[in-house]
KOLKENU-817902 format. One record per atom (N, C-alpha, C): chain; atom name; x, y, z. Coordinates in pm, whole numbers, plus 32768, in hexadecimal, padded with zeros to 4 digits. Layout:
N
ATOM  unit  site    xx    yy    zz
ATOM     A    CA     X     Y     Z
...
! end
This chain:
95
ATOM  unit  site    xx    yy    zz
ATOM     A     N  C93F  6097  9A43
ATOM     A    CA  C8C1  60C0  9A05
ATOM     A     C  C87D  6049  99C5
ATOM     A     N  C7FB  6042  99D9
ATOM     A    CA  C7AF  5FD9  9998
ATOM     A     C  C77B  6008  9911
ATOM     A     N  C72D  5FB5  98D3
ATOM     A    CA  C6F3  5FD9  9852
ATOM     A     C  C68C  6047  9864
ATOM     A     N  C68D  60A6  9808
ATOM     A    CA  C62D  6115  980E
ATOM     A     C  C5A0  60DE  97FB
ATOM     A     N  C546  610A  9852
ATOM     A    CA  C4BB  60DF  984A
ATOM     A     C  C467  6158  9824
ATOM     A     N  C41F  6149  97B5
ATOM     A    CA  C3CA  61B4  9782
ATOM     A     C  C339  6190  97A0
ATOM     A     N  C2F1  61EF  97DA
ATOM     A    CA  C263  61DB  97F5
ATOM     A     C  C213  620F  977E
ATOM     A     N  C1CF  61B3  973A
ATOM     A    CA  C17D  61DC  96C8
ATOM     A     C  C111  6240  96F1
ATOM     A     N  C0E0  6235  976B
ATOM     A    CA  C076  628D  979C
ATOM     A     C  C0A5  631E  97A3
ATOM     A     N  C128  6335  97AF
ATOM     A    CA  C15D  63BC  97B9
ATOM     A     C  C188  63F6  9732
ATOM     A     N  C175  63AB  96C9
ATOM     A    CA  C195  63DF  9643
ATOM     A     C  C11E  6433  9615
ATOM     A     N  C131  64B6  9617
ATOM     A    CA  C0C1  6510  95FC
ATOM     A     C  C0C5  6550  9572
ATOM     A     N  C13C  6565  953C
ATOM     A    CA  C14A  65A8  94BC
ATOM     A     C  C150  6542  944A
ATOM     A     N  C113  6563  93D7
ATOM     A    CA  C118  6506  9365
ATOM     A     C  C1A7  64E0  933D
ATOM     A     N  C203  653E  9343
ATOM     A    CA  C28D  6522  931B
ATOM     A     C  C2D1  64BF  937A
ATOM     A     N  C2B2  64C7  93FB
ATOM     A    CA  C2F0  6468  9457
ATOM     A     C  C2AF  63DE  944C
ATOM     A     N  C22E  63DA  942E
ATOM     A    CA  C1EB  635A  9416
ATOM     A     C  C224  6317  9399
ATOM     A     N  C23A  6367  9331
ATOM     A    CA  C271  6332  92B3
ATOM     A     C  C2FF  62FE  92C9
ATOM     A     N  C350  6348  9316
ATOM     A    CA  C3D8  631A  9331
ATOM     A     C  C3D6  629A  9384
ATOM     A     N  C37F  6293  93E6
ATOM     A    CA  C374  621A  9438
ATOM     A     C  C351  61A1  93E1
ATOM     A     N  C2ED  61B1  938B
ATOM     A    CA  C2C5  6142  9332
ATOM     A     C  C338  611A  92D6
ATOM     A     N  C37E  617D  92A0
ATOM     A    CA  C3EE  6161  9245
ATOM     A     C  C45F  611B  928F
ATOM     A     N  C478  6143  930B
ATOM     A    CA  C4E0  6102  935B
ATOM     A     C  C4BC  6071  9377
ATOM     A     N  C43D  6058  9394
ATOM     A    CA  C410  5FCE  93AE
ATOM     A     C  C42D  5F77  9333
ATOM     A     N  C40B  5FAA  92BF
ATOM     A    CA  C423  5F5F  9243
ATOM     A     C  C4B8  5F4D  922A
ATOM     A     N  C504  5FB9  9239
ATOM     A    CA  C594  5FB3  9220
ATOM     A     C  C5D8  5F52  9280
ATOM     A     N  C5AD  5F52  92FC
ATOM     A    CA  C5EB  5EFA  935F
ATOM     A     C  C5DF  5E68  9336
ATOM     A     N  C56A  5E41  9309
ATOM     A    CA  C554  5DB8  92DB
ATOM     A     C  C5A9  5D9A  9260
ATOM     A     N  C5AB  5DF7  9202
ATOM     A    CA  C5F8  5DE5  9186
ATOM     A     C  C68D  5DDE  91A2
ATOM     A     N  C6BE  5E36  91F8
ATOM     A    CA  C74C  5E37  9219
ATOM     A     C  C774  5DB5  925D
ATOM     A     N  C726  5D88  92BC
ATOM     A    CA  C747  5D0B  9302
ATOM     A     C  C749  5C94  92A2
ATOM     A     N  C6E9  5C91  9246
ATOM     A    CA  C6E7  5C24  91E4
ATOM     A     C  C761  5C2B  9188
ATOM     A     N  C783  5CA3  915C
ATOM     A    CA  C7F7  5CB4  9103
ATOM     A     C  C878  5C8E  914B
ATOM     A     N  C886  5CB9  91C7
ATOM     A    CA  C900  5C99  9212
ATOM     A     C  C90C  5C04  922E
ATOM     A     N  C89C  5BC2  9242
ATOM     A    CA  C8A2  5B31  9259
ATOM     A     C  C8D7  5AE8  91DD
ATOM     A     N  C8C6  5B28  916A
ATOM     A    CA  C8FA  5AF1  90EB
ATOM     A     C  C982  5B2D  90C6
ATOM     A     N  C9B7  5B83  9120
ATOM     A    CA  CA34  5BCC  9107
ATOM     A     C  CA2C  5C22  908A
ATOM     A     N  C9B4  5C53  906E
ATOM     A    CA  C99C  5CAB  8FFC
ATOM     A     C  C99F  5D3C  902D
ATOM     A     N  CA18  5D70  903C
ATOM     A    CA  CA29  5DF5  9076
ATOM     A     C  C9F6  5E64  901B
ATOM     A     N  CA00  5E4D  8F99
ATOM     A    CA  C9CC  5EB1  8F3B
ATOM     A     C  C935  5EC0  8F4B
ATOM     A     N  C8EE  5E52  8F5B
ATOM     A    CA  C85D  5E57  8F6D
ATOM     A     C  C83A  5E9A  8FF1
ATOM     A     N  C889  5E81  9059
ATOM     A    CA  C871  5EBF  90DB
ATOM     A     C  C883  5F57  90D1
ATOM     A     N  C8EF  5F82  9091
ATOM     A    CA  C906  6011  907F
ATOM     A     C  C899  6051  9029
ATOM     A     N  C86E  6009  8FC4
ATOM     A    CA  C803  603D  8F6E
ATOM     A     C  C782  604F  8FBF
ATOM     A     N  C763  5FF1  9014
ATOM     A    CA  C6EA  5FFC  9068
ATOM     A     C  C6F0  6078  90C0
ATOM     A     N  C765  6095  90F4
ATOM     A    CA  C775  610D  9147
ATOM     A     C  C769  618B  90F2
ATOM     A     N  C7A1  6186  907A
ATOM     A    CA  C79B  61FD  9023
ATOM     A     C  C70C  6221  8FFD
ATOM     A     N  C6B4  61BF  8FFD
ATOM     A    CA  C627  61D8  8FDB
ATOM     A     C  C5DF  622A  9046
ATOM     A     N  C61D  6239  90BA
ATOM     A    CA  C5E1  6287  9127
ATOM     A     C  C5F3  631E  9115
ATOM     A     N  C644  6345  90B7
ATOM     A    CA  C666  63D4  90A8
ATOM     A     C  C5EC  6431  90A1
ATOM     A     N  C588  6415  904F
ATOM     A    CA  C515  6472  9049
ATOM     A     C  C4CF  6481  90D0
ATOM     A     N  C4BF  6412  9118
ATOM     A    CA  C47C  6419  919A
ATOM     A     C  C4D3  6461  9201
ATOM     A     N  C556  644F  91F9
ATOM     A    CA  C5B0  6495  9254
ATOM     A     C  C5AB  652B  9237
ATOM     A     N  C5B0  6550  91B7
ATOM     A    CA  C5A9  65DE  9192
ATOM     A     C  C527  661D  91C3
ATOM     A     N  C4B7  65D8  91AC
ATOM     A    CA  C435  660C  91D9
ATOM     A     C  C430  6619  9271
ATOM     A     N  C469  65B7  92B6
ATOM     A    CA  C469  65B9  9348
ATOM     A     C  C4B0  6637  937A
ATOM     A     N  C528  6651  9346
ATOM     A    CA  C573  66C5  9377
ATOM     A     C  C53A  6749  9347
ATOM     A     N  C4EC  6747  92DC
ATOM     A    CA  C4AB  67C0  92AC
ATOM     A     C  C42C  67DE  92FB
ATOM     A     N  C3E0  6776  931B
ATOM     A    CA  C358  6789  9351
ATOM     A     C  C348  6770  93E7
ATOM     A     N  C3AC  6735  9427
ATOM     A    CA  C39B  670D  94B3
ATOM     A     C  C400  6756  950C
ATOM     A     N  C3CF  678F  9578
ATOM     A    CA  C427  67CC  95DD
ATOM     A     C  C452  675D  963D
ATOM     A     N  C4CC  672D  9629
ATOM     A    CA  C4FC  66BD  967A
ATOM     A     C  C502  66E4  970D
ATOM     A     N  C539  6757  972A
ATOM     A    CA  C54C  6781  97B5
ATOM     A     C  C4CF  67CA  97E8
ATOM     A     N  C460  6783  97E3
ATOM     A    CA  C3DF  67BA  980D
ATOM     A     C  C3E1  67DB  98A2
ATOM     A     N  C38C  6839  98CA
ATOM     A    CA  C381  685C  9958
ATOM     A     C  C348  67E7  99A9
ATOM     A     N  C2EE  679C  996A
ATOM     A    CA  C2B6  6726  99AD
ATOM     A     C  C323  66BB  99B4
ATOM     A     N  C34D  669B  9A2F
ATOM     A    CA  C3BC  663F  9A46
ATOM     A     C  C3A2  65B4  9A09
ATOM     A     N  C328  6584  9A12
ATOM     A    CA  C308  6500  99DB
ATOM     A     C  C316  64FF  9943
ATOM     A     N  C2E5  6568  9902
ATOM     A    CA  C2F3  6572  9870
ATOM     A     C  C385  657A  9849
ATOM     A     N  C3D0  65CE  988E
ATOM     A    CA  C45F  65DF  9870
ATOM     A     C  C4A8  655B  987E
ATOM     A     N  C494  6516  98EC
ATOM     A    CA  C4D9  6497  9903
ATOM     A     C  C4B1  642D  989D
ATOM     A     N  C433  642E  9873
ATOM     A    CA  C406  63CE  980F
ATOM     A     C  C446  63EC  9788
ATOM     A     N  C451  646B  9766
ATOM     A    CA  C48F  6492  96E8
ATOM     A     C  C524  6472  96E9
ATOM     A     N  C565  6486  9759
ATOM     A    CA  C5F2  6462  9764
ATOM     A     C  C604  63CA  975B
ATOM     A     N  C5A7  637F  9794
ATOM     A    CA  C5AC  62EC  978A
ATOM     A     C  C59B  62C0  96F9
ATOM     A     N  C546  6306  96B0
ATOM     A    CA  C533  62E7  9622
ATOM     A     C  C5B7  62FA  95D6
ATOM     A     N  C5FD  6366  95F3
ATOM     A    CA  C67E  637E  95B2
ATOM     A     C  C6E7  6319  95DF
ATOM     A     N  C6E3  62F1  965D
ATOM     A    CA  C740  628B  968E
ATOM     A     C  C729  6207  9645
ATOM     A     N  C6AB  61E9  962B
ATOM     A    CA  C689  616E  95E3
ATOM     A     C  C6C3  6172  9555
ATOM     A     N  C6BB  61E6  9517
ATOM     A    CA  C6F3  61F9  9491
ATOM     A     C  C78B  61E2  9493
ATOM     A     N  C7CE  621C  94F3
ATOM     A    CA  C85F  620C  9500
ATOM     A     C  C882  617A  951A
ATOM     A     N  C834  6137  956D
ATOM     A    CA  C84E  60AB  958E
ATOM     A     C  C846  6053  9512
ATOM     A     N  C7E8  606F  94B9
ATOM     A    CA  C7DC  6021  943D
ATOM     A     C  C858  6035  93E8
ATOM     A     N  C882  60B1  93D8
ATOM     A    CA  C8F9  60CE  9387
ATOM     A     C  C975  608E  93C5
ATOM     A     N  C97E  6090  9449
ATOM     A    CA  C9F4  6058  948B
ATOM     A     C  C9FC  5FC0  9483
ATOM     A     N  C98E  5F7F  945B
ATOM     A    CA  C994  5EEE  9446
ATOM     A     C  C9F0  5ECE  93D1
ATOM     A     N  C9F8  5F29  9372
ATOM     A    CA  CA4C  5F14  92FC
ATOM     A     C  CADC  5F31  931E
ATOM     A     N  CAF2  5F98  936C
ATOM     A    CA  CB79  5FBF  9393
ATOM     A     C  CB74  604A  93CF
ATOM     A     N  CBE3  6075  9403
ATOM     A    CA  CBEC  60FB  943E
ATOM     A     C  CBFD  615E  93CD
ATOM     A     N  CB8E  6198  93A2
ATOM     A    CA  CB8F  61F1  932F
ATOM     A     C  CBD9  6273  934C
ATOM     A     N  CBF3  6290  93CB
ATOM     A    CA  CC41  6309  93EB
ATOM     A     C  CCD2  62FB  93C2
ATOM     A     N  CCFC  6281  93A4
ATOM     A    CA  CD86  626A  937D
ATOM     A     C  CD9E  627D  92E6
ATOM     A     N  CD31  6291  929B
ATOM     A    CA  CD40  62A6  920C
ATOM     A     C  CD7A  6330  91F1
ATOM     A     N  CDD7  6337  9195
ATOM     A    CA  CE14  63B6  9171
ATOM     A     C  CDFA  63CD  90DD
ATOM     A     N  CDCC  6447  90BE
ATOM     A    CA  CDAE  6468  9033
ATOM     A     C  CE2C  648D  8FE8
! end
């Protein structure tokens, strides 16, 4: 699998546009923090996405009937996962 590609032109809902913008910012911040080995700052940058993630899942139908919209929304979520996975495999964390 290659890197998820999100088409800005297919972002139709305000919540998905907000999440996309927040992911763009977080991606830059996370990469800068990781280059400094500042893992706490990287995790903090990801944690700041919570409101946009909550709004996205509340306001956006990810599995839209329109295949292009659905695939774009899934790519947006893949991009989010890819940013988190730069820090480590978060699925391995145990509470």
